[in-house]
C-alpha positions in Angstrom: 26.6 54.1 24.7 30.0 55.4 23.3 30.4 55.7 19.6 33.3 53.7 18.3 36.3 55.6 16.9 38.4 52.9 15.1 41.5 55.2 15.3 41.4 55.8 19.0 39.8 52.8 20.6 42.4 51.2 22.9 43.9 47.9 21.7 43.9 46.4 25.2 41.7 44.1 27.3 38.2 42.9 26.4 36.0 45.2 24.4 32.4 44.8 23.3 31.2 46.5 20.1 27.5 46.6 19.6 26.5 47.2 16.0 23.2 47.0 14.2 22.8 45.7 10.6 24.1 48.1 8.0 26.5 50.0 10.2 29.7 48.6 8.7 30.8 45.8 11.1 33.0 44.0 8.6 34.6 47.3 7.5 35.3 48.1 11.1 36.8 44.6 11.7 39.2 45.1 8.8 40.3 48.5 10.2 41.0 47.1 13.6 43.0 44.3 12.0 45.2 46.9 10.3 45.8 48.7 13.5 46.6 45.5 15.4 49.2 44.6 12.7 50.9 47.9 12.8 50.6 49.1 16.4 51.1 45.8 18.2 53.6 44.6 15.5 51.8 41.2 15.1 52.0 38.8 12.3 48.8 37.8 10.5 49.2 34.3 12.1 48.9 36.0 15.6 45.6 37.8 15.1 42.7 35.4 15.5 39.5 36.2 13.6 36.5 34.0 14.3 33.0 33.9 12.7 30.3 31.3 12.5 29.8 30.1 8.9 32.2 29.0 6.2 30.7 31.6 3.8 31.3 34.4 6.4 34.9 33.1 6.9 35.6 33.2 3.2 34.2 36.8 2.9 36.2 38.0 5.9 39.4 36.6 4.5 38.7 38.4 1.2 37.8 41.7 2.9 40.8 41.6 5.2 43.3 40.9 2.4 41.7 43.8 0.3 42.0 46.1 3.3 45.7 45.3 3.7 46.3 46.1 0.0 44.4 49.4 0.4 46.4 50.2 3.5 49.7 49.6 1.7 48.6 51.9 -1.1 47.7 54.6 1.4 51.1 54.3 3.2 52.9 54.5 -0.2 50.9 57.5 -1.4 52.2 61.0 -1.1 48.7 62.5 -0.8 45.3 61.8 0.7 43.8 58.5 -0.4 40.2 59.6 0.1 39.8 57.0 2.8 39.2 58.8 6.1 40.4 56.0 8.3 43.5 55.2 6.4 44.4 58.9 6.0 44.1 59.4 9.8 46.1 56.3 10.4 48.9 57.4 8.1 49.0 60.8 9.8 49.2 59.2 13.2 51.9 56.8 12.2 53.9 59.6 10.4 53.9 61.5 13.7 55.4 58.4 15.4 58.0 58.3 12.7 57.2 54.7 11.7 55.9 55.0 8.2 58.9 53.1 6.6 58.6 50.2 9.0 54.8 50.1 8.6 55.1 49.8 4.9 57.5 46.9 5.2 55.3 45.2 7.8 52.2 45.5 5.5 54.3 43.9 2.7 55.2 41.0 5.0 51.5 40.7 6.0 50.4 40.4 2.4 53.1 38.0 1.4 52.3 35.7 4.3 48.5 36.2 4.2 47.9 32.5 3.5 48.8 32.0 7.2 46.1 34.4 8.4 44.2 32.9 11.3 40.6 33.4 10.1 38.4 30.5 11.2 34.9 29.3 11.9 34.4 28.6 15.6 34.6 24.9 15.0 37.7 25.3 12.8 39.4 27.2 15.6 38.6 24.5 18.2 39.8 21.7 15.9 43.1 23.5 15.3 43.7 24.0 19.0 42.8 20.4 19.9 45.1 19.1 17.2 48.0 21.4 18.1 47.6 20.7 21.8 46.7 17.1 21.9 48.6 16.4 25.1 47.0 19.2 27.1 43.5 18.4 25.7 43.8 14.6 26.0 42.4 14.1 22.5 43.8 11.4 20.3 46.0 12.6 17.4 44.2 10.6 14.7 40.6 11.4 15.6 38.2 11.6 12.6 35.8 14.5 12.4 32.2 13.4 11.5 29.6 15.9 10.4 26.7 13.5 11.1 26.5 11.5 14.3 22.8 10.5 13.9 23.5 6.8 13.0 25.6 6.4 16.1 23.0 8.2 18.2 20.2 6.0 16.8 22.3 2.9 17.7 22.6 4.2 21.3 18.9 4.9 21.6 17.9 1.5 20.2 20.3 -0.4 22.6 18.9 1.5 25.6 15.3 0.8 24.5 15.9 -3.0 24.1 18.0 -3.2 27.3 15.4 -1.4 29.5 12.2 -2.8 28.1 12.8 -6.4 27.0 11.7 -7.7 30.4 9.7 -4.6 31.6 6.1 -5.0 32.8 3.5 -4.7 30.1 1.7 -2.0 31.9 4.8 0.2 32.0 5.4 -0.3 28.3 1.8 0.7 27.6 2.2 3.8 29.8 5.3 4.8 27.8 3.1 4.7 24.7 0.4 6.8 26.4 3.1 9.4 27.4 4.4 9.3 23.8 7.8 8.1 24.9 9.2 6.3 21.8 12.7 5.7 20.3 12.1 8.8 18.1 11.1 10.9 21.1 14.2 9.7 22.9 16.4 10.7 19.9 15.1 14.2 20.1 15.8 14.3 23.8 19.3 12.9 23.2 20.0 15.7 20.7 19.2 18.3 23.2 21.3 16.6 25.9 24.4 16.2 23.8 24.1 19.8 22.4 23.9 21.3 25.9 26.0 18.9 28.1 26.0 21.4 31.0 22.2 21.7 31.1 20.8 20.9 34.5 18.1 18.2 34.4 15.1 18.8 36.6 13.5 17.3 38.6 16.2 15.0 39.9 14.6 11.9 41.4 15.7 8.4 42.4 12.9 6.0 41.9 13.6 2.3 42.6 13.9 0.4 39.3 11.5 -2.4 40.7 8.8 0.1 41.6 5.2 -0.8 41.2 4.4 1.0 38.0 0.6 0.7 38.6 0.8 2.9 41.6 3.3 5.4 40.4 2.9 5.2 36.0 4.5 8.8 35.9 7.5 8.7 38.4 8.8 5.6 36.7 8.6 7.2 33.3 10.5 10.2 34.6 13.2 7.9 36.0 13.3 6.1 32.7 14.1 9.3 30.9 16.7 10.3 33.5 18.4 6.9 33.1 18.4 7.4 29.3 20.1 10.8 29.6 22.8 9.4 31.8 23.3 6.4 29.5 23.4 8.5 26.4 26.0 11.0 27.8 28.2 8.1 28.9 27.7 5.6 26.1 27.8 8.0 23.1 31.1 9.4 24.3 32.6 6.0 25.0 31.7 4.7 21.5 33.1 7.7 19.8 36.3 7.4 21.7 36.6 3.8 20.8 36.0 4.6 17.1 38.2 7.7 17.4 35.4 9.9 16.1 34.4 13.5 17.0 31.4 15.6 16.0 31.4 19.4 15.5 29.8 19.8 19.0 32.5 17.6 20.5 35.2 20.1 19.3 33.7 22.8 21.5 33.1 20.5 24.4 36.5 18.9 24.4 38.3 22.3 24.2 36.2 23.8 27.1 36.8 20.6 29.2 40.5 21.0 28.6 40.4 24.6 29.6 38.5 23.7 32.8 40.9 20.8 33.7 44.2 20.8 35.6 46.2 21.9 32.7 43.7 24.5 31.6 45.7 27.6 32.6 48.7 26.3 30.7 46.6 25.6 27.6 45.0 29.1 27.8 48.4 30.7 28.0 49.6 28.6 25.0 46.6 29.8 22.9 47.2 33.5 24.0 50.8 33.2 23.0 49.7 31.9 19.6 47.0 34.5 19.2 47.7 37.7 21.1 44.7 39.5 19.7 41.3 38.1 18.7 38.3 39.5 16.9 35.0 37.5 17.3 32.5 38.4 14.6 28.7 37.8 14.9 29.2 37.4 18.6 25.4 37.6 19.3 25.3 34.0 18.0 27.6 32.7 20.7 26.3 30.1 23.2 27.7 29.6 26.8 30.2 26.9 25.8 31.7 29.1 23.0 31.9 32.1 25.2 33.5 30.2 28.0 36.3 29.2 25.7 37.2 32.8 24.8 36.5 34.0 28.4 39.0 31.5 29.8 41.7 32.3 27.3 41.4 36.1 27.2 39.6 37.6 30.1 41.7 39.6 32.6 44.9 39.1 30.7 47.2 41.4 28.7 45.8 40.1 25.4 43.3 41.9 23.2 39.8 40.6 22.6 37.1 42.4 20.6 33.6 40.9 20.6 31.5 42.3 17.8 27.8 41.7 17.4 24.2 42.9 17.3 22.7 42.5 20.8 19.2 42.6 19.4 19.9 39.3 17.6 21.1 37.6 20.7 17.5 36.6 21.4 17.5 34.2 18.4 17.8 30.9 20.2 16.9 29.0 17.0 20.3 30.1 15.6 22.2 28.8 18.6 22.4 32.2 20.3 22.1 32.6 24.1 21.0 36.0 25.4 22.5 35.4 28.8 25.9 34.5 27.4 25.8 37.9 25.6 24.8 39.7 28.8 27.7 38.0 30.7 30.1 39.2 28.1 28.8 42.7 28.4 29.5 42.6 32.2 32.9 41.1 31.5 34.0 43.8 29.1 36.8 46.1 30.4 35.0 49.2 29.4 31.5 50.4 28.4 30.3 48.9 25.1 31.0 51.0 22.0 28.6 51.2 19.1 28.6 51.9 15.4 25.8 54.5 15.1 25.7 55.3 11.4 23.5 53.2 9.1 25.0 53.1 5.6 22.6 50.7 4.0 19.0 52.0 4.5 17.2 55.1 3.3 17.2 58.0 5.9 13.5 58.0 6.3 13.4 54.3 6.8 16.1 54.6 9.5 14.0 57.3 11.2 10.8 55.2 11.0 12.4 52.1 12.6 14.0 54.4 15.3 10.5 55.9 16.0 8.9 52.4 16.2 11.3 50.9 18.7 12.3 54.1 20.4 8.9 54.6 22.0 9.2 51.4 24.1 10.9 51.4 27.5 12.3 47.9 27.1 11.7 46.8 23.5 13.9 43.7 24.0 12.9 43.0 27.5 16.3 43.0 29.1 18.0 46.2 30.4 21.3 45.0 29.0 19.9 45.0 25.5 18.7 48.5 24.8 17.6 49.9 21.5 20.5 52.1 20.2 19.5 55.0 18.0 21.3 55.2 14.8 21.7 57.9 12.2 21.7 57.7 8.4 24.9 58.5 6.6 25.5 62.2 6.2 25.5 62.0 2.4 22.6 59.5 2.2 19.4 60.2 0.4 16.1 58.4 0.0 16.5 56.2 -3.1 12.8 55.6 -3.5 11.3 58.5 -5.3 8.5 59.5 -7.8 4.8 59.6 -7.1 5.2 57.2 -4.2 7.7 59.4 -2.5 5.0 60.9 -0.2 4.2 57.5 1.3 5.6 56.6 4.7 8.7 54.5 4.4 7.3 52.0 6.9 3.7 50.9 6.7 1.8 48.3 8.7 -1.0 46.6 6.7 -4.1 46.1 8.9 -6.7 43.6 7.8 -10.4 44.6 7.9 -12.1 42.2 10.2 -15.3 42.4 8.1 -13.4 40.6 5.3 -12.9 37.6 7.7 -16.5 37.9 8.9 -17.7 37.2 5.4 -15.4 34.2 4.8 -14.7 32.6 8.2 -17.5 33.6 10.5 -15.7 36.6 12.0 -12.6 34.6 12.9 -9.1 35.6 11.7 -7.3 32.3 12.1 -4.4 30.4 10.6 -6.5 28.8 7.9 -8.0 32.1 6.8 -4.6 33.7 6.8 -3.0 31.2 4.5 -4.8 32.2 1.4 -7.1 35.4 1.8 -4.4 37.2 3.7 -1.7 36.2 1.2 -3.9 37.6 -1.6 -4.3 40.9 0.4 -0.6 41.2 0.5 -0.3 40.5 -3.2 -2.8 43.2 -4.0 -0.9 45.6 -1.9 2.3 44.9 -3.9 0.5 45.4 -7.2 -0.9 48.7 -5.9 2.6 49.8 -5.0 3.9 48.9 -8.4 1.1 50.9 -10.1 2.3 54.0 -8.3 5.1 54.1 -10.8 7.7 54.8 -8.1 11.3 55.1 -9.1 14.6 54.0 -7.7 17.5 56.3 -8.6 15.4 57.6 -11.5 14.3 54.3 -13.0 10.8 52.7 -12.5 10.5 50.2 -9.6 10.2 46.6 -11.0 9.0 43.4 -9.4 12.7 42.3 -9.1 13.3 45.2 -6.7 10.8 43.8 -4.1 11.4 41.1 -1.6 8.6 39.3 0.3 9.8 37.6 3.5 7.8 34.6 4.8 8.3 32.5 7.9 7.7 29.1 6.2 8.4 27.6 2.8 4.7 26.8 2.3 3.8 30.5 2.9 6.4 31.5 0.4 4.9 29.2 -2.2 1.4 30.5 -1.6 2.7 34.1 -1.9 4.3 33.2 -5.2 1.1 31.7 -6.5 -1.0 34.7 -5.5 1.4 37.1 -7.2 1.5 35.1 -10.4 -2.3 35.1 -10.5 -2.1 38.9 -10.6 0.5 38.8 -13.4 3.5 39.6 -11.2 6.6 37.6 -12.2 8.4 36.0 -9.2 11.4 34.0 -8.2 11.0 31.7 -5.2 14.1 31.6 -3.0 14.0 29.4 0.1 16.5 27.7 2.5 14.6 24.5 2.0 16.8 21.7 0.7 16.0 20.3 -2.8 15.3 17.0 -0.9 12.3 18.8 0.7 10.7 19.7 -2.6 7.8 17.8 -4.3 10.3 16.8 -7.1 12.3 14.8 -4.6 9.3 12.7 -3.7 8.5 12.3 -7.4 12.1 11.3 -8.1 11.9 8.6 -5.4 8.7 7.2 -7.0 10.3 7.0 -10.4 13.5 5.4 -9.2 11.5 2.8 -7.2 9.9 1.7 -10.5 13.3 1.7 -12.3 14.8 -0.4 -9.5 12.0 -3.1 -9.7 10.1 -3.0 -13.0 8.1 -6.1 -11.9 6.3 -4.0 -9.3 3.1 -2.8 -11.0 2.2 -0.5 -8.1 5.6 1.2 -8.3 5.2 1.8 -12.0 1.7 3.3 -11.6 3.0 5.6 -8.9 5.8 6.7 -11.2 3.6 7.2 -14.2 1.3 9.7 -12.4 4.2 12.1 -11.5 4.5 15.3 -13.5 7.8 14.0 -14.9 6.0 11.2 -16.8 2.7 13.1 -17.0 0.1 10.3 -17.0 -3.4 11.3 -15.8 -5.9 9.3 -13.8 -7.7 8.6 -17.0 -4.5 7.4 -18.6 -4.0 4.9 -15.8 -7.5 3.7 -16.0 -7.0 3.2 -19.8 -3.9 1.1 -19.1 -6.0 -1.4 -17.1 -7.8 -2.2 -20.4 -4.9 -1.9 -22.8 -2.5 -4.8 -22.1 -0.1 -3.8 -24.9 0.4 -0.3 -23.7 1.0 -1.6 -20.2 3.6 -4.1 -21.5 5.2 -1.2 -23.3 5.6 0.7 -20.1 7.0 -2.3 -18.3 9.5 -2.7 -21.1 10.5 0.9 -20.8 11.2 0.6 -17.1 13.0 -2.7 -17.7 15.3 -1.1 -20.2 16.0 1.8 -17.9 16.7 -0.7 -15.1 19.2 -2.6 -17.3 20.9 0.6 -18.4 21.3 1.6 -14.8 22.9 -1.7 -13.7 25.2 -1.8 -16.8 26.2 1.8 -17.3 25.2 3.7 -14.1 22.4 5.9 -12.8 23.0 9.0 -14.8 23.0 7.2 -18.1 19.6 5.5 -17.3 18.0 8.7 -16.0 19.1 10.8 -19.0 17.6 8.1 -21.2 14.3 8.5 -19.3 14.5 12.4 -19.6 15.1 12.2 -23.3 12.7 9.5 -24.3 9.8 10.9 -22.3 10.2 14.5 -23.2 10.4 15.4 -19.5 12.1 18.8 -20.1 9.4 20.3 -22.4 6.6 18.7 -20.3 7.9 20.4 -17.1 8.6 23.7 -18.8 5.0 23.8 -19.9 3.8 24.0 -16.3 3.3 27.3 -14.5 6.4 26.9 -12.3 8.1 24.5 -14.8 11.5 26.2 -14.7 11.8 25.7 -11.0 10.6 22.0 -11.3 13.1 21.2 -14.0 15.9 22.9 -12.0 15.1 20.7 -9.0 15.0 17.5 -11.1 18.4 18.3 -12.7 19.9 19.2 -9.3 18.6 16.0 -7.8 20.1 14.0 -10.7 23.5 15.6 -10.0 23.3 14.8 -6.3 22.2 11.2 -7.0 25.0 10.8 -9.5 27.6 12.0 -7.0 26.1 9.7 -4.3 26.2 6.7 -6.6 29.8 7.2 -7.7 31.4 8.5 -4.5 30.1 5.5 -2.4 29.6 3.1 -5.3 25.9 2.7 -4.4 23.9 0.4 -6.5 20.2 1.0 -7.5 18.7 -0.2 -4.2 21.3 1.6 -2.0 20.8 4.8 -4.0 17.0 4.8 -3.5 17.6 4.2 0.2 20.0 7.1 0.3 17.4 9.4 -1.4 14.8 8.3 1.1 17.1 9.1 4.0 17.9 12.5 2.6 14.2 13.3 2.3 13.4 12.1 5.9 16.5 13.1 7.9 17.3 16.8 8.4 20.7 15.8 10.0 21.7 13.8 7.0 20.8 16.8 4.8 22.8 19.1 7.0 25.8 16.8 6.9 25.6 16.7 3.1 25.4 20.5 2.9 28.4 20.7 5.2 30.6 18.7 2.9 
């Protein structure tokens, strides 16, 4: 593995840079960007930078702009800037006698930076399809949709009815035995449309009038194969008729265009537009995405840098494909280069991780994904000091099996691990805090410690265990607010507001933490007609306020009149509960005003958000 020198690495061909977390990938990208501008005399609109999220795109744009300003300051300075890369670059460009022109070029770059081609992968594909509509055969006025679930559900239901309305009863029963339902077909369809080139095995051709009693399994398999073929054809047809495209369609349409008869011309057009490209977080690339860049840049005179952490290419849940990464490694014009200085972690922790993985022959299974040893920065020092400084920087907590023997009959299983093991971790954190360790001379505090959990439920249990021991915590999860208990409570309250004549809905709303009625209170209401009438009157007034003045006016009236805020804040995790309620109120208000949803439609929208991950993802994408 060759260490990367950002000053001398050739700006030609396809280059793979493998960099672990904390080694300065983004800083390196900005340095290469400056070199491409000056040495290749490119405009900012001619250097393509691609990453995989909107947040990362915004950060890259900010960092690149800042680096250009720093470069201009260095080129205008008469002495050393203190920035090793920029000082070396100034020296090299002074030798070439091009300092004056370089300064002018940097000024031009900064003035025109709004035209910088820094995109998400989907944004890049959309731009190329729009600008090359003729070559890609995509309609000019196609609408981009972030959620194609309703259309997919429609396709599934149409197939289900078409195939089974006259099917033998025995076959329909066998589908149920095999757990083949419309919901199961939707899950299958999502995989099919996400990976359109995926081979379907086994390929059979069973007659459609086959005796299902003699062969209940072959017919089911053929049923699923027919569904896959129908979905691929019908979903595309319906989207084309409606002039719609999904985010996945952007990738697939562009790669289809590059594969087609005019593909070579389209690839040349893109290369002329973007003579150099930097692909960030390349380990998250799937085969379709890599094929796009491969067809445009491989074996050409253009410049392509692929930057990523190969160890993360195994994360299929993020869309990565380890074999696409390995293919890129074989395609690279030269041996991969690496960033081998970790500038984020303490030196002893770097050494500990190095020791843990360095002992294994193939820690990541594949020969093409080795463990690359990194070094701490030369001026780095362990920030964690004090009486805990003598402890190893990396520890593995083993659980004494005798503890499980006393509680679960000697079995360490999932159920046992959810609570006793969580408590063991909590006690370990308290022990560490009691060591009075320091960070940069100040005592370590709970806010300096992060606990990573695989599931949101585990994180909640961890928070509860720490709070029992008096350790203040803040729960941070990727879960949507629609997945919280408060969202379910909100739906129960709104159902009662929508129909105050529904006594069951009112009782369900009253027993939520927001309204705070206990089981004893509900029993008392059975015997107190006046109090029950009062509650019905309350929900009726909120209903009327909703229909006359809108959702937020009615819900604010409920919050104020029922002292919801102090009630929630009085609970152990009340601040989080109240935050979720107020956040849900804002989202519901936006949904009610943007689409002019009435009470019934708004409750249906909330139910969909709670039940449908794709709908939540689409809302987050907006």
